[in-house]
C-alpha positions as a Markdown table, in Angstrom:
| # | Residue | x | y | z |
|---|---|---|---|---|
| 1 | Unk | 5.9 | -0.2 | -16.6 |
| 2 | Unk | 7.6 | 1.2 | -13.5 |
| 3 | Unk | 5.5 | 3.5 | -11.4 |
| 4 | Unk | 6.6 | 7.0 | -10.4 |
| 5 | Unk | 6.8 | 8.6 | -7.0 |
| 6 | Unk | 7.2 | 12.2 | -5.8 |
| 7 | Unk | 10.7 | 13.2 | -4.9 |
| 8 | Unk | 11.5 | 15.8 | -2.3 |
| 9 | Unk | 11.3 | 18.6 | -4.9 |
| 10 | Unk | 7.8 | 17.7 | -6.1 |
| 11 | Unk | 8.9 | 16.0 | -9.3 |
| 12 | Unk | 8.5 | 12.4 | -10.1 |
| 13 | Unk | 11.0 | 9.6 | -9.9 |
| 14 | Unk | 10.6 | 6.2 | -11.5 |
| 15 | Unk | 9.8 | 3.3 | -9.1 |
| 16 | Unk | 12.4 | 1.1 | -10.8 |
| 17 | Unk | 12.3 | -1.4 | -8.0 |
| 18 | Unk | 8.9 | -2.6 | -9.3 |
| 19 | Unk | 10.8 | -4.1 | -12.3 |
| 20 | Unk | 13.0 | -6.3 | -10.1 |
| 21 | Unk | 10.5 | -9.0 | -9.5 |
| 22 | Unk | 11.8 | -12.4 | -10.5 |
| 23 | Unk | 8.5 | -14.3 | -10.0 |
| 24 | Unk | 6.6 | -14.6 | -13.3 |
| 25 | Unk | 3.7 | -16.8 | -12.0 |
| 26 | Unk | 1.3 | -13.9 | -11.2 |
| 27 | Unk | -0.2 | -11.3 | -13.5 |
| 28 | Unk | 1.1 | -7.8 | -12.9 |
| 29 | Unk | -0.8 | -4.6 | -13.3 |
| 30 | Unk | -0.7 | -1.0 | -12.0 |
| 31 | Unk | -3.7 | 1.1 | -10.9 |
| 32 | Unk | -3.5 | 4.8 | -10.1 |
| 33 | Unk | -6.0 | 7.2 | -8.7 |
| 34 | Unk | -4.7 | 10.6 | -7.8 |
| 35 | Unk | -1.8 | 10.0 | -5.3 |
| 36 | Unk | -2.6 | 6.3 | -4.9 |
| 37 | Unk | -0.3 | 4.3 | -7.2 |
| 38 | Unk | -0.6 | 0.6 | -6.7 |
| 39 | Unk | 1.5 | -2.1 | -8.3 |
| 40 | Unk | -0.5 | -5.4 | -8.0 |
| 41 | Unk | 0.2 | -9.0 | -8.7 |
| 42 | Unk | -2.6 | -11.5 | -8.8 |
| 43 | Unk | -3.7 | -14.7 | -10.5 |
| 44 | Unk | -5.4 | -12.6 | -13.1 |
| 45 | Unk | -5.8 | -9.0 | -14.1 |
| 46 | Unk | -8.1 | -7.4 | -11.5 |
| 47 | Unk | -7.5 | -3.8 | -12.6 |
| 48 | Unk | -11.2 | -2.8 | -12.6 |
| 49 | Unk | -11.9 | -4.3 | -9.2 |
| 50 | Unk | -8.7 | -2.7 | -7.8 |
| 51 | Unk | -9.8 | 0.7 | -9.3 |
| 52 | Unk | -13.2 | 0.5 | -7.7 |
| 53 | Unk | -11.7 | -0.5 | -4.3 |
| 54 | Unk | -9.3 | 2.4 | -4.4 |
| 55 | Unk | -12.2 | 4.8 | -5.3 |
| 56 | Unk | -14.3 | 3.5 | -2.4 |
| 57 | Unk | -11.5 | 3.7 | 0.2 |
| 58 | Unk | -10.2 | 7.1 | -1.0 |
| 59 | Unk | -13.7 | 8.5 | -0.9 |
| 60 | Unk | -14.2 | 7.5 | 2.7 |
| 61 | Unk | -10.8 | 8.9 | 3.6 |
| 62 | Unk | -11.3 | 12.1 | 1.8 |
| 63 | Unk | -14.7 | 12.6 | 3.3 |
| 64 | Unk | -13.4 | 11.9 | 6.8 |
| 65 | Unk | -10.6 | 14.5 | 6.3 |
| 66 | Unk | -13.1 | 17.1 | 5.2 |
| 67 | Unk | -14.8 | 16.8 | 8.5 |
| 68 | Unk | -11.7 | 16.4 | 10.6 |
| 69 | Unk | -8.8 | 18.3 | 8.8 |
| 70 | Unk | -6.4 | 17.8 | 11.7 |
| 71 | Unk | -6.3 | 14.1 | 10.7 |
| 72 | Unk | -4.4 | 15.1 | 7.5 |
| 73 | Unk | -1.8 | 17.3 | 9.1 |
| 74 | Unk | -1.2 | 15.9 | 12.5 |
| 75 | Unk | 2.4 | 14.7 | 13.2 |
| 76 | Unk | 1.3 | 13.1 | 16.5 |
| 77 | Unk | -1.3 | 10.4 | 17.2 |
| 78 | Unk | -5.0 | 11.5 | 17.0 |
| 79 | Unk | -7.7 | 10.3 | 19.3 |
| 80 | Unk | -9.7 | 7.3 | 18.3 |
| 81 | Unk | -13.0 | 7.8 | 16.5 |
| 82 | Unk | -15.5 | 4.9 | 16.7 |
| 83 | Unk | -17.6 | 6.4 | 13.9 |
| 84 | Unk | -14.7 | 6.6 | 11.4 |
| 85 | Unk | -14.6 | 4.3 | 8.4 |
| 86 | Unk | -12.5 | 1.1 | 9.0 |
| 87 | Unk | -9.5 | 2.3 | 7.0 |
| 88 | Unk | -9.4 | 5.5 | 9.1 |
| 89 | Unk | -9.7 | 3.6 | 12.3 |
| 90 | Unk | -6.7 | 1.3 | 11.3 |
| 91 | Unk | -4.7 | 4.4 | 10.4 |
| 92 | Unk | -5.5 | 6.0 | 13.8 |
| 93 | Unk | -4.5 | 2.8 | 15.6 |
| 94 | Unk | -1.2 | 2.5 | 13.6 |
| 95 | Unk | -0.4 | 6.1 | 14.4 |
| 96 | Unk | -1.0 | 5.5 | 18.1 |
| 97 | Unk | 1.2 | 2.4 | 18.1 |
| 98 | Unk | 4.1 | 4.2 | 16.3 |
| 99 | Unk | 3.7 | 7.6 | 18.0 |
| 100 | Unk | 3.1 | 9.4 | 14.8 |
| 101 | Unk | 0.2 | 11.1 | 12.9 |
| 102 | Unk | -2.2 | 8.8 | 11.1 |
| 103 | Unk | -1.2 | 9.8 | 7.6 |
| 104 | Unk | 2.2 | 8.1 | 8.1 |
| 105 | Unk | 0.3 | 4.8 | 7.6 |
| 106 | Unk | -1.8 | 5.8 | 4.6 |
| 107 | Unk | 0.2 | 3.8 | 2.0 |
| 108 | Unk | 0.1 | 0.6 | 4.0 |
| 109 | Unk | -3.5 | 1.0 | 5.0 |
| 110 | Unk | -4.6 | 1.5 | 1.4 |
| 111 | Unk | -2.5 | -1.4 | 0.2 |
| 112 | Unk | -4.1 | -3.6 | 2.9 |
| 113 | Unk | -7.6 | -2.5 | 2.2 |
| 114 | Unk | -7.3 | -3.1 | -1.5 |
| 115 | Unk | -5.5 | -6.4 | -1.0 |
| 116 | Unk | -8.3 | -7.5 | 1.4 |
| 117 | Unk | -10.9 | -6.6 | -1.2 |
| 118 | Unk | -9.1 | -8.5 | -4.0 |
| 119 | Unk | -8.6 | -11.7 | -1.9 |
| 120 | Unk | -12.1 | -12.9 | -3.0 |
| 121 | Unk | -10.9 | -12.7 | -6.6 |
| 122 | Unk | -7.4 | -14.2 | -6.3 |
| 123 | Unk | -5.9 | -16.9 | -4.2 |
| 124 | Unk | -2.6 | -15.0 | -4.2 |
| 125 | Unk | -2.3 | -11.2 | -4.1 |
| 126 | Unk | 0.5 | -8.7 | -3.7 |
| 127 | Unk | -0.3 | -5.0 | -3.4 |
| 128 | Unk | 2.7 | -2.6 | -3.3 |
| 129 | Unk | 2.0 | 1.1 | -2.5 |
| 130 | Unk | 5.1 | 3.3 | -2.2 |
| 131 | Unk | 7.1 | 0.5 | -0.6 |
| 132 | Unk | 4.4 | -0.7 | 1.7 |
| 133 | Unk | 3.2 | -4.2 | 0.9 |
| 134 | Unk | 0.2 | -6.3 | 1.5 |
| 135 | Unk | 0.9 | -9.9 | 0.6 |
| 136 | Unk | -1.1 | -13.2 | 0.6 |
| 137 | Unk | 0.6 | -16.1 | -1.1 |
| 138 | Unk | 0.1 | -19.9 | -0.9 |
| 139 | Unk | 3.9 | -20.4 | -1.2 |
| 140 | Unk | 7.0 | -19.0 | 0.4 |
| 141 | Unk | 8.0 | -15.6 | -0.9 |
| 142 | Unk | 11.4 | -13.9 | -0.7 |
| 143 | Unk | 11.4 | -10.2 | -0.6 |
| 144 | Unk | 14.5 | -8.1 | -1.2 |
| 145 | Unk | 14.7 | -4.8 | 0.7 |
| 146 | Unk | 15.2 | -1.9 | -1.7 |
| 147 | Unk | 16.9 | 1.0 | 0.1 |
| 148 | Unk | 17.8 | 3.4 | -2.6 |
| 149 | Unk | 21.6 | 4.1 | -2.7 |
| 150 | Unk | 22.3 | 2.3 | 0.6 |
| 151 | Unk | 25.0 | -0.4 | 0.2 |
| 152 | Unk | 22.5 | -2.8 | 1.8 |
| 153 | Unk | 19.9 | -2.2 | -0.9 |
| 154 | Unk | 18.8 | -5.5 | -2.4 |
| 155 | Unk | 21.5 | -7.3 | -0.3 |
| 156 | Unk | 19.1 | -7.8 | 2.6 |
| 157 | Unk | 15.7 | -9.5 | 2.5 |
| 158 | Unk | 13.1 | -11.5 | 4.3 |
| 159 | Unk | 11.5 | -14.8 | 3.7 |
| 160 | Unk | 7.7 | -14.8 | 4.2 |
| 161 | Unk | 6.1 | -18.2 | 4.9 |
| 162 | Unk | 3.0 | -19.2 | 2.9 |
| 163 | Unk | -0.2 | -17.6 | 4.0 |
| 164 | Unk | -2.7 | -19.8 | 5.8 |
């Protein structure tokens, strides 16, 4: 099943690119909690472990935002916070590197956090969250770049070497 994402008008649009995977070696599953919608491929179905991971990381993020609401809305980097949860610290660092607010990195940060959690359960893991991808594979992987209606969409890609 293709996931859905919000469009600019608040509706939902199918994430059809999720159906374009040619690799059939890994098991595919989708886990969604509120706005977090992950498409995951692993050596076996880890839906429950992924769900628990999402809940844990989202709870930490949501609690942090309650105490520091500017984190949610800032369009510019925010100051580091050594007491923040690891996910939040990574988001702050990413925002500082890119010169943007920390929430610009939320999809990638969640994909990475869940992927890291699932690595103990699966030798190979791919976690996609709104186009941001965490990937650990023991073999070379070719990833096509989906760019919507652009003429370059699915005509450009990258080859990722096997993970160590």
